[in-house]
C-alpha positions in Angstrom: 41.2 -49.8 2.7 38.4 -51.8 3.2 34.9 -50.2 2.9 32.5 -51.4 5.1 28.8 -51.0 3.8 25.9 -51.7 6.0 23.3 -53.6 4.0 20.0 -52.2 3.9 17.1 -52.8 5.7 13.6 -51.6 2.8 15.0 -50.3 -0.1 12.7 -48.3 -2.2 12.5 -48.9 -6.2 12.9 -45.1 -7.8 12.2 -45.7 -10.8 14.3 -47.2 -14.0 16.0 -43.6 -14.6 17.1 -44.3 -10.9 18.1 -48.2 -12.0 20.2 -47.1 -14.5 22.6 -44.5 -12.6 23.1 -47.0 -10.4 24.1 -49.3 -12.5 26.7 -46.9 -14.1 27.7 -45.5 -10.4 27.9 -49.5 -9.8 30.2 -50.5 -13.1 32.6 -47.1 -12.4 32.9 -48.2 -8.9 33.8 -51.7 -9.7 36.4 -49.5 -13.1 37.7 -47.8 -10.6 38.0 -50.5 -7.2 40.3 -52.3 -10.0 42.9 -49.3 -11.1 43.1 -47.7 -7.4 43.4 -52.2 -5.8 41.9 -51.2 -2.3 38.4 -52.8 -2.7 37.8 -56.1 -2.6 35.6 -58.2 -4.5 32.9 -58.5 -2.0 33.1 -54.9 -1.0 32.2 -54.4 -4.5 29.3 -57.6 -5.2 28.1 -55.6 -1.1 27.7 -52.7 -3.1 26.1 -54.0 -6.6 23.1 -55.5 -4.4 22.5 -51.8 -3.0 19.3 -50.4 -4.9 19.1 -47.5 -3.7 20.7 -44.1 -5.2 20.7 -42.6 -1.8 22.3 -44.5 0.3 24.5 -45.3 -2.4 24.9 -41.7 -3.4 26.3 -41.0 0.1 28.6 -44.2 0.6 30.2 -43.0 -2.5 31.1 -39.3 -1.3 32.5 -40.2 2.1 34.8 -42.8 0.9 36.0 -41.7 -2.9 35.8 -38.0 -2.9 38.5 -36.5 -1.0 38.6 -32.7 -2.3 36.7 -30.3 0.1 35.0 -28.1 -2.9 33.5 -30.8 -4.0 32.6 -32.4 -0.9 31.2 -29.0 0.2 29.1 -29.7 -3.5 27.4 -33.2 -2.7 26.2 -32.0 0.9 24.5 -28.9 -0.9 23.1 -31.0 -2.9 19.5 -32.3 -1.7 18.4 -34.8 -5.2 19.9 -38.3 -4.3 19.8 -39.0 -8.1 21.4 -35.5 -8.8 24.2 -35.9 -6.7 25.6 -39.3 -7.8 24.9 -38.3 -11.0 28.3 -35.3 -9.7 29.8 -38.7 -8.5 29.5 -40.6 -11.7 32.2 -37.7 -13.2 33.8 -37.3 -10.5 34.6 -40.9 -10.7 34.8 -40.4 -14.6 37.9 -38.5 -13.7 39.5 -40.3 -11.3 39.7 -43.7 -13.4 41.3 -40.8 -16.4 44.4 -40.0 -13.8 44.3 -43.5 -12.7 44.8 -45.4 -15.6 47.6 -42.3 -17.1 49.3 -42.8 -14.2 49.1 -47.1 -14.9 50.6 -46.3 -18.3 53.9 -44.6 -17.3 54.3 -46.9 -14.4 54.4 -49.7 -17.4 56.5 -47.6 -19.2 58.8 -46.9 -16.9 59.4 -50.6 -15.9 60.0 -51.7 -19.2 62.9 -49.2 -19.5 63.9 -49.8 -16.2 64.1 -53.1 -17.0 65.3 -52.8 -20.9 68.6 -50.9 -18.5 68.7 -52.9 -15.9 69.0 -55.8 -19.1 71.8 -53.7 -20.3 73.9 -52.9 -17.5 73.4 -56.6 -16.7 75.2 -58.0 -20.3 77.8 -55.4 -20.3 78.8 -56.7 -16.7 79.9 -59.3 -18.0 81.1 -58.5 -20.5 83.9 -56.9 -19.2 83.8 -59.6 -16.6 84.8 -61.5 -19.7 87.2 -58.8 -21.4 88.8 -59.4 -18.0 89.2 -63.0 -18.0 91.1 -62.9 -21.3 93.1 -59.8 -20.4 91.8 -57.0 -22.7 91.0 -53.8 -22.5 87.8 -52.5 -20.3 88.0 -49.0 -20.5 85.3 -48.1 -22.0 85.8 -45.4 -25.7 84.5 -42.4 -23.3 86.4 -42.8 -20.8 89.6 -43.7 -23.0 88.4 -39.8 -24.6 87.9 -37.8 -21.2 91.5 -39.6 -20.0 92.8 -37.7 -23.0 91.2 -34.0 -22.3 92.3 -33.7 -19.1 96.0 -34.6 -20.7 95.8 -31.7 -22.8 95.7 -28.6 -22.1 93.0 -26.4 -24.2 91.9 -22.9 -23.4 88.7 -22.9 -21.8 86.1 -22.7 -24.8 87.7 -26.0 -26.9 88.0 -27.8 -23.3 84.3 -27.2 -22.7 83.2 -28.1 -26.9 85.1 -31.1 -26.6 82.9 -32.5 -23.2 80.0 -32.1 -24.8 80.6 -33.6 -28.0 81.6 -36.5 -25.6 78.7 -36.3 -23.5 76.8 -36.9 -26.6 78.9 -40.2 -28.3 78.1 -41.2 -24.5 74.5 -41.0 -25.4 73.8 -42.0 -28.8 73.1 -45.7 -29.4 76.2 -47.4 -30.9 74.1 -48.6 -34.1 73.6 -44.4 -34.8 75.3 -43.1 -37.7 76.3 -39.6 -35.7 78.8 -42.1 -33.1 81.9 -42.4 -36.4 81.0 -38.8 -37.2 80.9 -37.4 -33.3 84.7 -39.7 -32.7 86.3 -38.5 -35.7 85.7 -35.1 -34.6 86.6 -35.5 -31.3 90.3 -37.0 -32.3 90.7 -34.2 -34.3 90.8 -31.7 -32.1 92.6 -34.0 -29.1 95.2 -34.5 -32.2 96.3 -30.6 -32.5 98.9 -28.9 -31.1 96.8 -26.5 -29.0 100.5 -25.9 -26.3 102.8 -27.6 -28.0 105.9 -25.7 -29.6 109.5 -27.1 -30.3 112.2 -24.8 -29.1 112.9 -21.6 -30.4 116.1 -19.9 -31.3 117.7 -17.8 -33.7 122.0 -17.2 -34.2 122.9 -15.5 -37.2 125.7 -17.0 -37.8 124.4 -19.9 -37.6 121.8 -19.1 -40.2 124.6 -17.9 -42.3 126.1 -20.7 -42.2 122.8 -23.5 -42.8 122.6 -21.0 -45.9 125.8 -20.8 -48.3 125.9 -24.9 -46.9 122.6 -25.6 -49.1 122.4 -22.6 -51.6 125.8 -21.2 -53.9 125.0 -17.8 -54.8 122.6 -15.4 -53.9 124.4 -13.6 -51.2 121.5 -10.8 -51.9 118.6 -13.3 -50.9 121.0 -14.7 -47.7 121.1 -11.0 -46.5 118.0 -9.8 -47.2 116.5 -13.1 -45.1 119.1 -13.1 -42.3 117.7 -9.2 -42.2 114.2 -10.8 -42.0 115.1 -13.1 -39.1 116.9 -10.5 -36.9 113.9 -8.2 -37.2 111.7 -10.7 -36.7 113.5 -11.8 -33.4 113.8 -8.0 -32.1 110.3 -8.2 -33.1 108.7 -11.2 -30.6 111.6 -10.0 -27.9 110.2 -7.0 -27.7 106.3 -8.5 -27.4 106.8 -10.8 -24.8 109.2 -7.9 -22.9 105.5 -5.4 -23.7 103.2 -8.2 -22.6 101.8 -8.4 -25.8 100.3 -11.3 -27.9 102.3 -13.3 -30.4 100.7 -11.8 -33.7 101.3 -8.5 -32.9 105.0 -10.1 -32.9 104.6 -11.7 -36.3 105.0 -9.1 -38.7 104.5 -9.4 -42.6 104.6 -12.7 -44.9 107.2 -14.2 -46.4 107.4 -14.4 -49.9 110.2 -16.3 -52.5 109.1 -14.7 -56.3 110.9 -16.8 -59.5 111.6 -19.0 -61.9 111.2 -22.3 -61.1 114.5 -24.4 -60.5 116.7 -21.9 -58.1 116.0 -22.7 -54.8 112.5 -21.1 -53.1 111.3 -24.1 -51.7 114.7 -25.4 -50.2 115.4 -22.3 -48.9 112.0 -22.4 -46.2 113.4 -25.7 -45.6 116.8 -23.9 -45.3 115.3 -21.4 -42.5 113.6 -24.1 -40.4 117.1 -25.4 -39.9 118.1 -22.1 -39.3 115.2 -21.9 -36.9 115.4 -25.2 -34.6 111.5 -25.3 -36.6 109.0 -28.4 -38.1 108.7 -27.5 -41.5 105.2 -28.0 -42.6 104.6 -27.6 -46.3 101.5 -27.7 -48.9 101.1 -26.6 -52.7 98.5 -24.5 -53.5 98.8 -24.9 -56.8 94.9 -25.8 -59.1 93.9 -25.2 -55.3 90.0 -23.5 -56.8 87.7 -25.4 -53.9 87.7 -22.6 -50.7 87.1 -26.3 -48.8 90.3 -26.9 -49.2 91.7 -24.0 -47.2 88.2 -23.7 -45.0 87.6 -27.5 -44.3 84.0 -29.1 -44.4 81.2 -28.3 -42.5 80.5 -31.8 -40.8 77.7 -32.0 -42.9 78.6 -32.9 -45.3 79.4 -36.8 -45.6 82.8 -37.5 -45.2 83.7 -33.7 -44.5 87.4 -32.9 -43.0 89.4 -30.3 -41.7 91.3 -28.1 -44.4 94.4 -28.7 -45.5 96.4 -25.8 -42.4 95.2 -27.4 -40.1 95.3 -30.9 -41.5 98.5 -30.2 -42.3 99.0 -28.7 -38.4 98.0 -32.4 -36.7 100.8 -34.0 -39.5 102.9 -31.3 -37.9 102.7 -32.0 -34.0 103.5 -28.1 -33.3 102.0 -24.5 -33.7 105.3 -22.4 -34.4 106.7 -24.6 -38.0 107.3 -23.5 -40.4 105.0 -23.0 -43.2 105.2 -23.3 -46.7 103.1 -22.2 -48.9 104.0 -23.4 -52.1 102.3 -21.9 -56.0 100.5 -19.1 -53.5 100.5 -17.2 -57.4 98.5 -20.6 -58.9 95.4 -20.3 -57.5 92.3 -19.8 -59.7 88.7 -18.9 -58.3 85.0 -20.9 -59.4 81.1 -21.3 -58.4 82.5 -22.9 -54.9 84.5 -20.1 -53.7 87.7 -18.1 -54.0 90.6 -20.4 -52.0 92.3 -16.7 -52.3 90.1 -14.9 -50.2 90.1 -17.8 -47.2 93.7 -17.5 -47.3 93.5 -14.2 -45.7 93.2 -14.5 -42.1 95.3 -17.5 -42.1 98.1 -15.2 -43.7 97.1 -11.7 -41.4 98.8 -11.0 -38.4 96.0 -9.4 -37.4 93.2 -12.5 -37.3 94.2 -15.8 -37.6 95.5 -16.2 -33.7 91.3 -17.1 -34.3 91.4 -18.5 -37.5 88.1 -21.2 -37.5 88.0 -23.6 -39.7 84.6 -24.9 -40.9 84.7 -28.5 -39.4 86.6 -27.5 -35.7 84.0 -24.3 -35.6 86.3 -23.3 -33.1 89.3 -20.6 -33.5 92.5 -22.1 -33.3 95.6 -19.6 -32.8 97.6 -19.5 -35.6 99.5 -17.0 -34.6 103.5 -18.3 -33.8 103.7 -19.9 -37.8 106.1 -18.4 -39.7 104.5 -18.9 -42.9 106.1 -18.7 -46.3 105.3 -18.5 -49.8 106.6 -19.1 -52.7 105.3 -18.0 -56.3 106.3 -17.5 -60.1 104.8 -14.2 -61.3 104.0 -11.8 -58.1 101.3 -10.3 -60.6 99.7 -12.9 -60.3 98.8 -12.8 -56.6 96.2 -11.7 -55.6 96.7 -8.1 -54.3 95.0 -8.7 -50.9 97.5 -11.4 -50.5 100.4 -9.4 -51.4 99.5 -6.6 -49.6 100.3 -8.2 -46.8 103.2 -10.7 -47.7 107.6 -9.2 -47.8 108.4 -10.2 -51.4 112.0 -11.3 -52.1 113.0 -11.3 -55.5 115.3 -15.0 -56.9 115.7 -14.1 -60.7 117.9 -16.8 -61.6 121.2 -18.1 -61.4 125.2 -16.8 -63.5 126.7 -19.5 -65.4 129.1 -19.6 -62.7 126.8 -19.8 -60.2 125.5 -23.3 -62.4 128.9 -24.8 -62.4 129.6 -24.3 -58.8 125.8 -25.8 -58.0 126.0 -29.0 -60.2 129.7 -29.4 -58.5 129.3 -28.8 -54.7 124.8 -29.7 -54.6 123.7 -31.3 -57.6 127.1 -34.0 -58.6 126.8 -35.4 -55.5 123.2 -35.9 -55.1 122.8 -37.4 -58.0 125.7 -39.9 -57.1 124.3 -41.2 -54.1 120.4 -41.5 -55.6 122.4 -43.4 -58.9 123.9 -45.6 -56.0 127.4 -44.5 -57.5 130.0 -43.2 -55.4 132.7 -39.9 -56.7 135.5 -42.4 -57.7 133.3 -43.9 -59.9 132.4 -41.4 -62.0 134.2 -37.8 -61.9 132.9 -34.8 -63.9 135.9 -32.2 -63.9 134.6 -28.1 -63.9 135.1 -27.7 -67.7 132.9 -30.4 -68.3 130.3 -28.8 -66.0 130.7 -25.4 -68.0 130.0 -27.4 -70.9 127.3 -29.1 -70.1 125.5 -25.5 -68.8 126.6 -24.1 -72.0 125.8 -26.2 -74.5 122.7 -28.7 -72.6 120.7 -26.1 -70.4 118.5 -23.5 -70.9 117.2 -22.0 -67.9 116.9 -19.7 -65.0 117.4 -22.0 -62.5 119.1 -25.8 -62.4 116.6 -28.2 -62.6 117.5 -29.3 -66.4 121.0 -29.4 -65.2 120.3 -32.2 -62.6 117.9 -33.8 -65.1 121.3 -33.5 -67.7 123.9 -35.0 -64.9 121.2 -38.1 -64.3 121.7 -38.2 -67.8 125.0 -39.3 -67.1 124.9 -41.4 -64.8 122.0 -43.8 -65.9 124.6 -44.9 -68.8 126.9 -44.3 -66.2 126.1 -47.1 -64.4 125.2 -48.9 -66.8 128.9 -49.7 -67.6 129.7 -50.7 -64.6 127.4 -53.1 -64.5 129.6 -54.0 -66.9 132.0 -54.2 -65.7 132.2 -53.6 -62.0 136.0 -52.6 -62.0 134.9 -49.2 -64.4 136.5 -45.9 -63.2 134.7 -43.3 -65.3 135.9 -39.7 -66.2 133.9 -37.6 -68.0 135.7 -35.2 -71.2 135.2 -33.0 -73.1 135.1 -34.8 -75.7 133.5 -38.2 -74.8 130.3 -36.1 -73.5 128.2 -36.1 -76.7 128.5 -40.0 -76.2 126.9 -39.5 -72.7 123.5 -36.6 -74.1 124.0 -36.0 -77.4 125.3 -33.2 -79.7 124.9 -30.0 -78.3 121.3 -28.9 -78.2 122.1 -25.2 -78.4 124.3 -22.7 -80.2 126.2 -19.9 -79.1 125.8 -17.3 -80.8 122.0 -17.5 -82.8 121.8 -15.2 -86.2 119.4 -13.0 -84.6 122.5 -11.2 -82.5 123.9 -10.8 -86.4 124.0 -7.5 -87.9 120.4 -7.4 -89.5 117.8 -4.7 -91.4 114.4 -5.3 -89.8 115.1 -7.8 -87.0 115.6 -5.9 -83.7 116.3 -7.5 -79.7 113.8 -7.7 -77.3 113.6 -9.2 -73.6 110.7 -10.1 -72.0 109.9 -11.7 -68.7 107.7 -15.2 -68.0 106.9 -17.1 -65.0 110.7 -19.1 -66.2 112.5 -16.2 -66.0 113.4 -13.5 -68.5 113.8 -14.2 -72.0 114.6 -13.2 -75.1 111.8 -11.7 -77.4 113.1 -11.3 -81.0 111.0 -8.6 -83.2 111.0 -8.9 -87.1 109.0 -6.8 -90.3 109.7 -7.1 -93.6 108.5 -4.7 -96.4 106.4 -5.3 -99.6 104.6 -4.4 -102.4 101.1 -3.8 -102.0 98.8 -1.1 -101.3 99.7 0.1 -97.1 98.1 -3.4 -95.2 99.7 -4.9 -92.3 100.2 -8.2 -90.9 100.9 -8.7 -86.9 101.3 -13.3 -86.8 103.5 -14.3 -83.9 100.8 -15.9 -81.6 100.1 -11.4 -80.6 98.3 -10.4 -77.6 95.6 -7.5 -77.6 98.3 -5.1 -75.8 101.5 -5.8 -78.5 98.9 -5.6 -80.9 98.7 -1.9 -80.3 101.7 -1.2 -78.9 102.5 -2.2 -83.4 100.0 0.1 -84.1 101.4 2.9 -81.7 105.1 2.0 -83.2 103.6 2.2 -86.8 102.0 6.2 -86.0 105.0 7.4 -84.2 107.1 6.7 -87.7 104.5 7.6 -89.7 104.4 11.7 -87.8 108.1 11.2 -87.4 108.9 10.3 -91.9 110.4 13.3 -92.4 113.2 13.3 -90.1 113.6 9.7 -90.2 114.1 10.7 -94.5 110.2 8.6 -95.4 108.0 9.0 -98.1 105.2 10.6 -96.4 102.8 8.8 -98.3 104.9 4.8 -98.3 102.0 2.6 -97.0 99.5 3.8 -99.8 102.7 1.0 -101.8 103.8 -1.0 -98.5 102.9 -3.1 -96.9 104.5 -4.0 -93.3 104.5 -7.2 -92.3 105.2 -7.6 -88.2 106.8 -11.8 -87.1 107.3 -12.8 -84.0 109.4 -16.0 -84.2 108.0 -19.0 -81.2 104.4 -18.7 -83.3 102.7 -21.6 -80.8 103.9 -19.5 -77.7 100.9 -17.4 -76.7 102.7 -13.5 -76.7 101.7 -10.2 -74.7 102.9 -7.3 -73.0 104.1 -4.0 -72.4 107.3 -3.9 -73.4 107.7 -4.2 -76.9 107.3 -1.3 -77.7 110.6 0.4 -79.0 111.1 -3.1 -80.1 108.9 -3.7 -82.5 109.6 0.6 -83.6 113.0 -0.1 -84.1 112.9 -2.8 -87.0 109.2 -1.0 -88.3 112.2 2.6 -88.7 115.1 -0.6 -89.7 113.0 -1.9 -92.7 111.5 1.1 -94.1 115.3 3.2 -94.2 116.4 -0.5 -94.7 119.1 0.6 -91.9 121.0 -2.0 -90.2 120.6 -2.2 -86.1 124.0 -2.5 -84.7 125.0 -6.2 -83.7 124.8 -7.4 -79.4 122.5 -5.1 -79.0 118.7 -5.4 -77.0 116.3 -3.6 -75.6 112.9 -3.2 -73.9 110.2 -0.7 -73.3 107.3 0.9 -74.0 106.6 3.8 -77.0 103.9 6.2 -76.4 102.7 7.6 -80.1 104.8 11.2 -78.7 108.2 8.7 -79.2 108.4 9.2 -74.7 109.9 5.4 -73.4 107.6 4.1 -71.1 109.3 1.9 -68.2 108.2 -1.6 -67.6 108.6 -3.8 -65.1 111.1 -7.5 -64.9 113.8 -5.7 -65.6 116.5 -8.0 -63.3 115.3 -10.9 -65.2 115.5 -9.4 -68.1 119.3 -8.2 -68.2 120.1 -11.8 -66.7 118.8 -12.9 -69.7 120.6 -10.5 -72.1 123.7 -11.5 -69.3 123.2 -15.4 -70.7 123.0 -14.6 -74.5 126.3 -12.7 -74.9 124.3 -9.5 -75.1 126.6 -6.4 -73.6 124.8 -3.6 -74.6 121.3 -2.5 -73.8 118.9 0.5 -74.1 116.9 0.6 -71.0 113.9 3.3 -70.5 115.4 6.1 -67.5 112.2 5.1 -65.7 113.8 2.0 -64.8 117.1 3.7 -63.7 116.6 2.9 -60.4 116.1 -1.5 -60.4 119.8 -0.5 -61.1 120.6 -1.9 -57.8 118.8 -4.7 -58.4 121.3 -5.9 -60.8 124.8 -7.4 -59.6 128.2 -5.7 -60.2 129.5 -7.9 -62.3 126.5 -7.6 -64.8 127.0 -3.6 -64.3 130.4 -4.3 -65.6 129.9 -6.3 -68.7 127.4 -4.9 -70.1 126.9 -1.0 -71.6 123.0 0.1 -70.2 121.9 3.3 -72.7 119.1 5.0 -70.6 116.7 6.4 -72.7 113.8 8.5 -72.5 112.6 8.4 -76.4 112.8 6.9 -79.2 115.0 9.1 -80.9 118.3 7.9 -78.4 116.5 4.6 -79.0 117.4 5.3 -82.9 120.4 7.5 -82.7 122.2 4.4 -80.7 120.9 1.1 -82.0 120.5 2.3 -86.2 124.4 2.7 -88.3 124.1 5.7 -89.9 122.6 8.7 -89.6 118.9 10.9 -90.3 118.7 13.2 -92.1 118.9 16.8 -91.4 115.4 18.1 -89.9 115.4 20.6 -92.8 115.9 19.0 -96.6 117.1 21.6 -99.4 115.0 22.0 -102.1 115.7 19.4 -103.9 115.8 16.9 -101.4 111.6 16.8 -101.0 109.8 14.0 -101.9 113.2 11.8 -103.4 113.3 8.9 -101.7 116.8 8.5 -99.3 120.0 6.4 -100.4 120.4 3.6 -99.6 123.1 2.9 -96.9 127.1 2.6 -97.7 127.6 -0.8 -97.4 129.6 -2.0 -94.7 132.8 -4.1 -94.0 132.6 -6.7 -92.3 134.3 -5.8 -89.4 131.5 -2.7 -89.1 129.3 -5.6 -89.7 130.2 -7.9 -86.4 132.5 -6.2 -85.1 136.3 -7.7 -83.0 134.1 -11.4 -81.8 136.4 -12.7 -79.3 137.1 -9.1 -78.0 132.8 -8.8 -77.9 133.1 -12.6 -76.7 135.4 -12.0 -73.8 134.9 -8.7 -72.3 131.6 -7.9 -73.3 132.9 -4.3 -74.6 134.1 -3.3 -77.6 137.7 -2.3 -77.5 137.4 1.5 -77.3 135.2 0.8 -74.5 137.1 -1.6 -73.0 137.6 -0.6 -68.4 140.7 0.6 -67.7 142.7 -2.3 -65.2 140.2 -4.7 -66.5 142.8 -7.2 -68.0 140.5 -10.1 -67.8 143.2 -12.8 -69.3 141.2 -15.7 -68.8 138.5 -16.1 -72.0 135.7 -17.5 -69.9 133.4 -20.3 -70.8 130.4 -19.4 -72.9 127.3 -19.0 -72.3 124.0 -19.5 -74.5 120.7 -17.9 -75.3 118.3 -18.7 -72.9 114.9 -20.1 -75.4 111.7 -18.0 -76.5 110.1 -20.7 -73.9 106.7 -19.3 -73.3 105.4 -15.5 -73.5 102.3 -15.5 -71.4 99.7 -13.0 -71.4 99.8 -13.4 -67.1 103.8 -12.4 -67.2 103.3 -8.6 -67.5 102.5 -6.5 -64.5 100.3 -4.1 -66.6 98.8 -6.3 -68.4 98.2 -8.6 -65.1 96.3 -5.2 -63.0 94.5 -4.6 -65.6 92.1 -7.4 -65.6 92.4 -8.1 -62.3 90.8 -4.4 -61.7 88.1 -6.3 -64.0 87.1 -8.8 -62.6 87.2 -7.5 -59.1 84.4 -4.7 -60.3 
């Protein structure tokens, strides 16, 4: 557009103010013309030549002002100088707008140029890759292709698409690229709909369990029953259109000492169901992030171990073993046991949310199995969601059969030997179990067999034609002298020595208690690393003895001149628990009254101040320890009679059980001799009890061969039970460890204290 300007005929001077305003307007017009590019230089020169404010204002108003209101305002302004001032203001505003538009256009042009340059270079790179035969698809295109192949829930699909779009918009040099790519890879690698074929057949399951495990008949039946109920629940849920989480039921939990086959039972269940097997160990886990994962704001963040295992196994319905669940610990970083609640609770695990994923993941089809050594160490909230199955340990015959059928072929294969090169007969295996191992499981038995195979491998390398047959006489050449004796001195008839029973995380053990009396001032000395609960039991036992001094024939003031020393051997091992009360009380009574305790007698139970015997836990493990130690008479609280259903029938036939309600019954059955009558004659009052008559040899030890052969005295042998073959010798488990956490009452007390 060009502006035509008429030449003024006779310019009239308006004074210095008018001239200054004209010059300002001219400069503004020149600037406006340069920005707007609608006027030529000749037009600007012709306007500069204008000297009259009136003519200039009219021309500018006619060509530059386009707003109708502003034009009306200029028409109503009669003074040319004032009209020119208004035009200057309008032109200044227009100039600012034009400058802003110019800046924006320049920025847009530079951005477009850079984008075109990147596009050009990218196209060049793609052409070069095509010429070289390289993969030309971009990273985001690959991720989108993988996303299309996956069948994800709608909310997960939307989340992944959003993250892929962010990855595409993020510059390659940004540190966030790796985080976004790692997140998308994790989500796409998880099994969202991949499943393994699930089948359950009772006969096939029984065959697999029998093939993998010898003995444990009650445990196998319990597992089959659990799987059958679970299968029926799933079928009922599928017919009713319910969710999978509504058909899972409780979580299976195996509790028992090390080496009894808890983990291998989980593998056998996976094989029986035709599912994949995943396992993680929770021993020592103290950070909640190990279960729930870290948030992506942390450097090097990763999902929790649950999600990691699901990615590794590749299906959403595996058999998932959580090993050592009783070894969890809590600290300032959080409580992993509380985080496991969402994992194991069938009502919640269909929406398990990992901190890294930030999206719900369905764990309802996972078959969770937990293992542990002591059930009292499992948090109550977790134990409430579990179906706990106890595995107390193996009997002598079961260990021998496991060693021959399972352990020996496995160890021979691991050491490169064949069954023809090394033979171990059953009689030798019996000696290995009885003389060289002392445990509830079979791990030490496997180690002893490995020792034999190592020495045999050396001899075979020296002479390849060697074929070894291990005998009882040559066994010491491979394993050294026997480590454990057949019958310890604590099983003999003694004064002040009683045999108790305890349960540890390694199974049931014997817990001998020794008491001696000394001339002194009535001090009570307790040694043997005893905890507070056991010390309280010792004090309560002494109080009971003093309260029954008249009935026991003891001087009521005996403590004024007598010191008592209560000792439990194995000083380096801490001991505590509420099941040694009657053992300590019986040892005290025996030491004070000088009445010996019968041989081959053990007991368990807690005592009150009035002599009542309280029930205890872990009866099955304690009975098994007594059976392995060749103890044939047990004193058990009457409250535990209901627990006898868990004890194998074979052991019940070999051991005599005496159920007691009061301490008087224990004294009557476990001590030699009889206490004096309640009413004493006047000449007997205040006199010390007489020493018991010395016992004959047969009274002191009994017919040891007959006891070892059958487990009963001659008069107690059941009818029809001849037992012609002498069983192999059995050993006494050593007191490996008696820990505070091994006892239910103390563990519950500590848990309640921590919860408060």
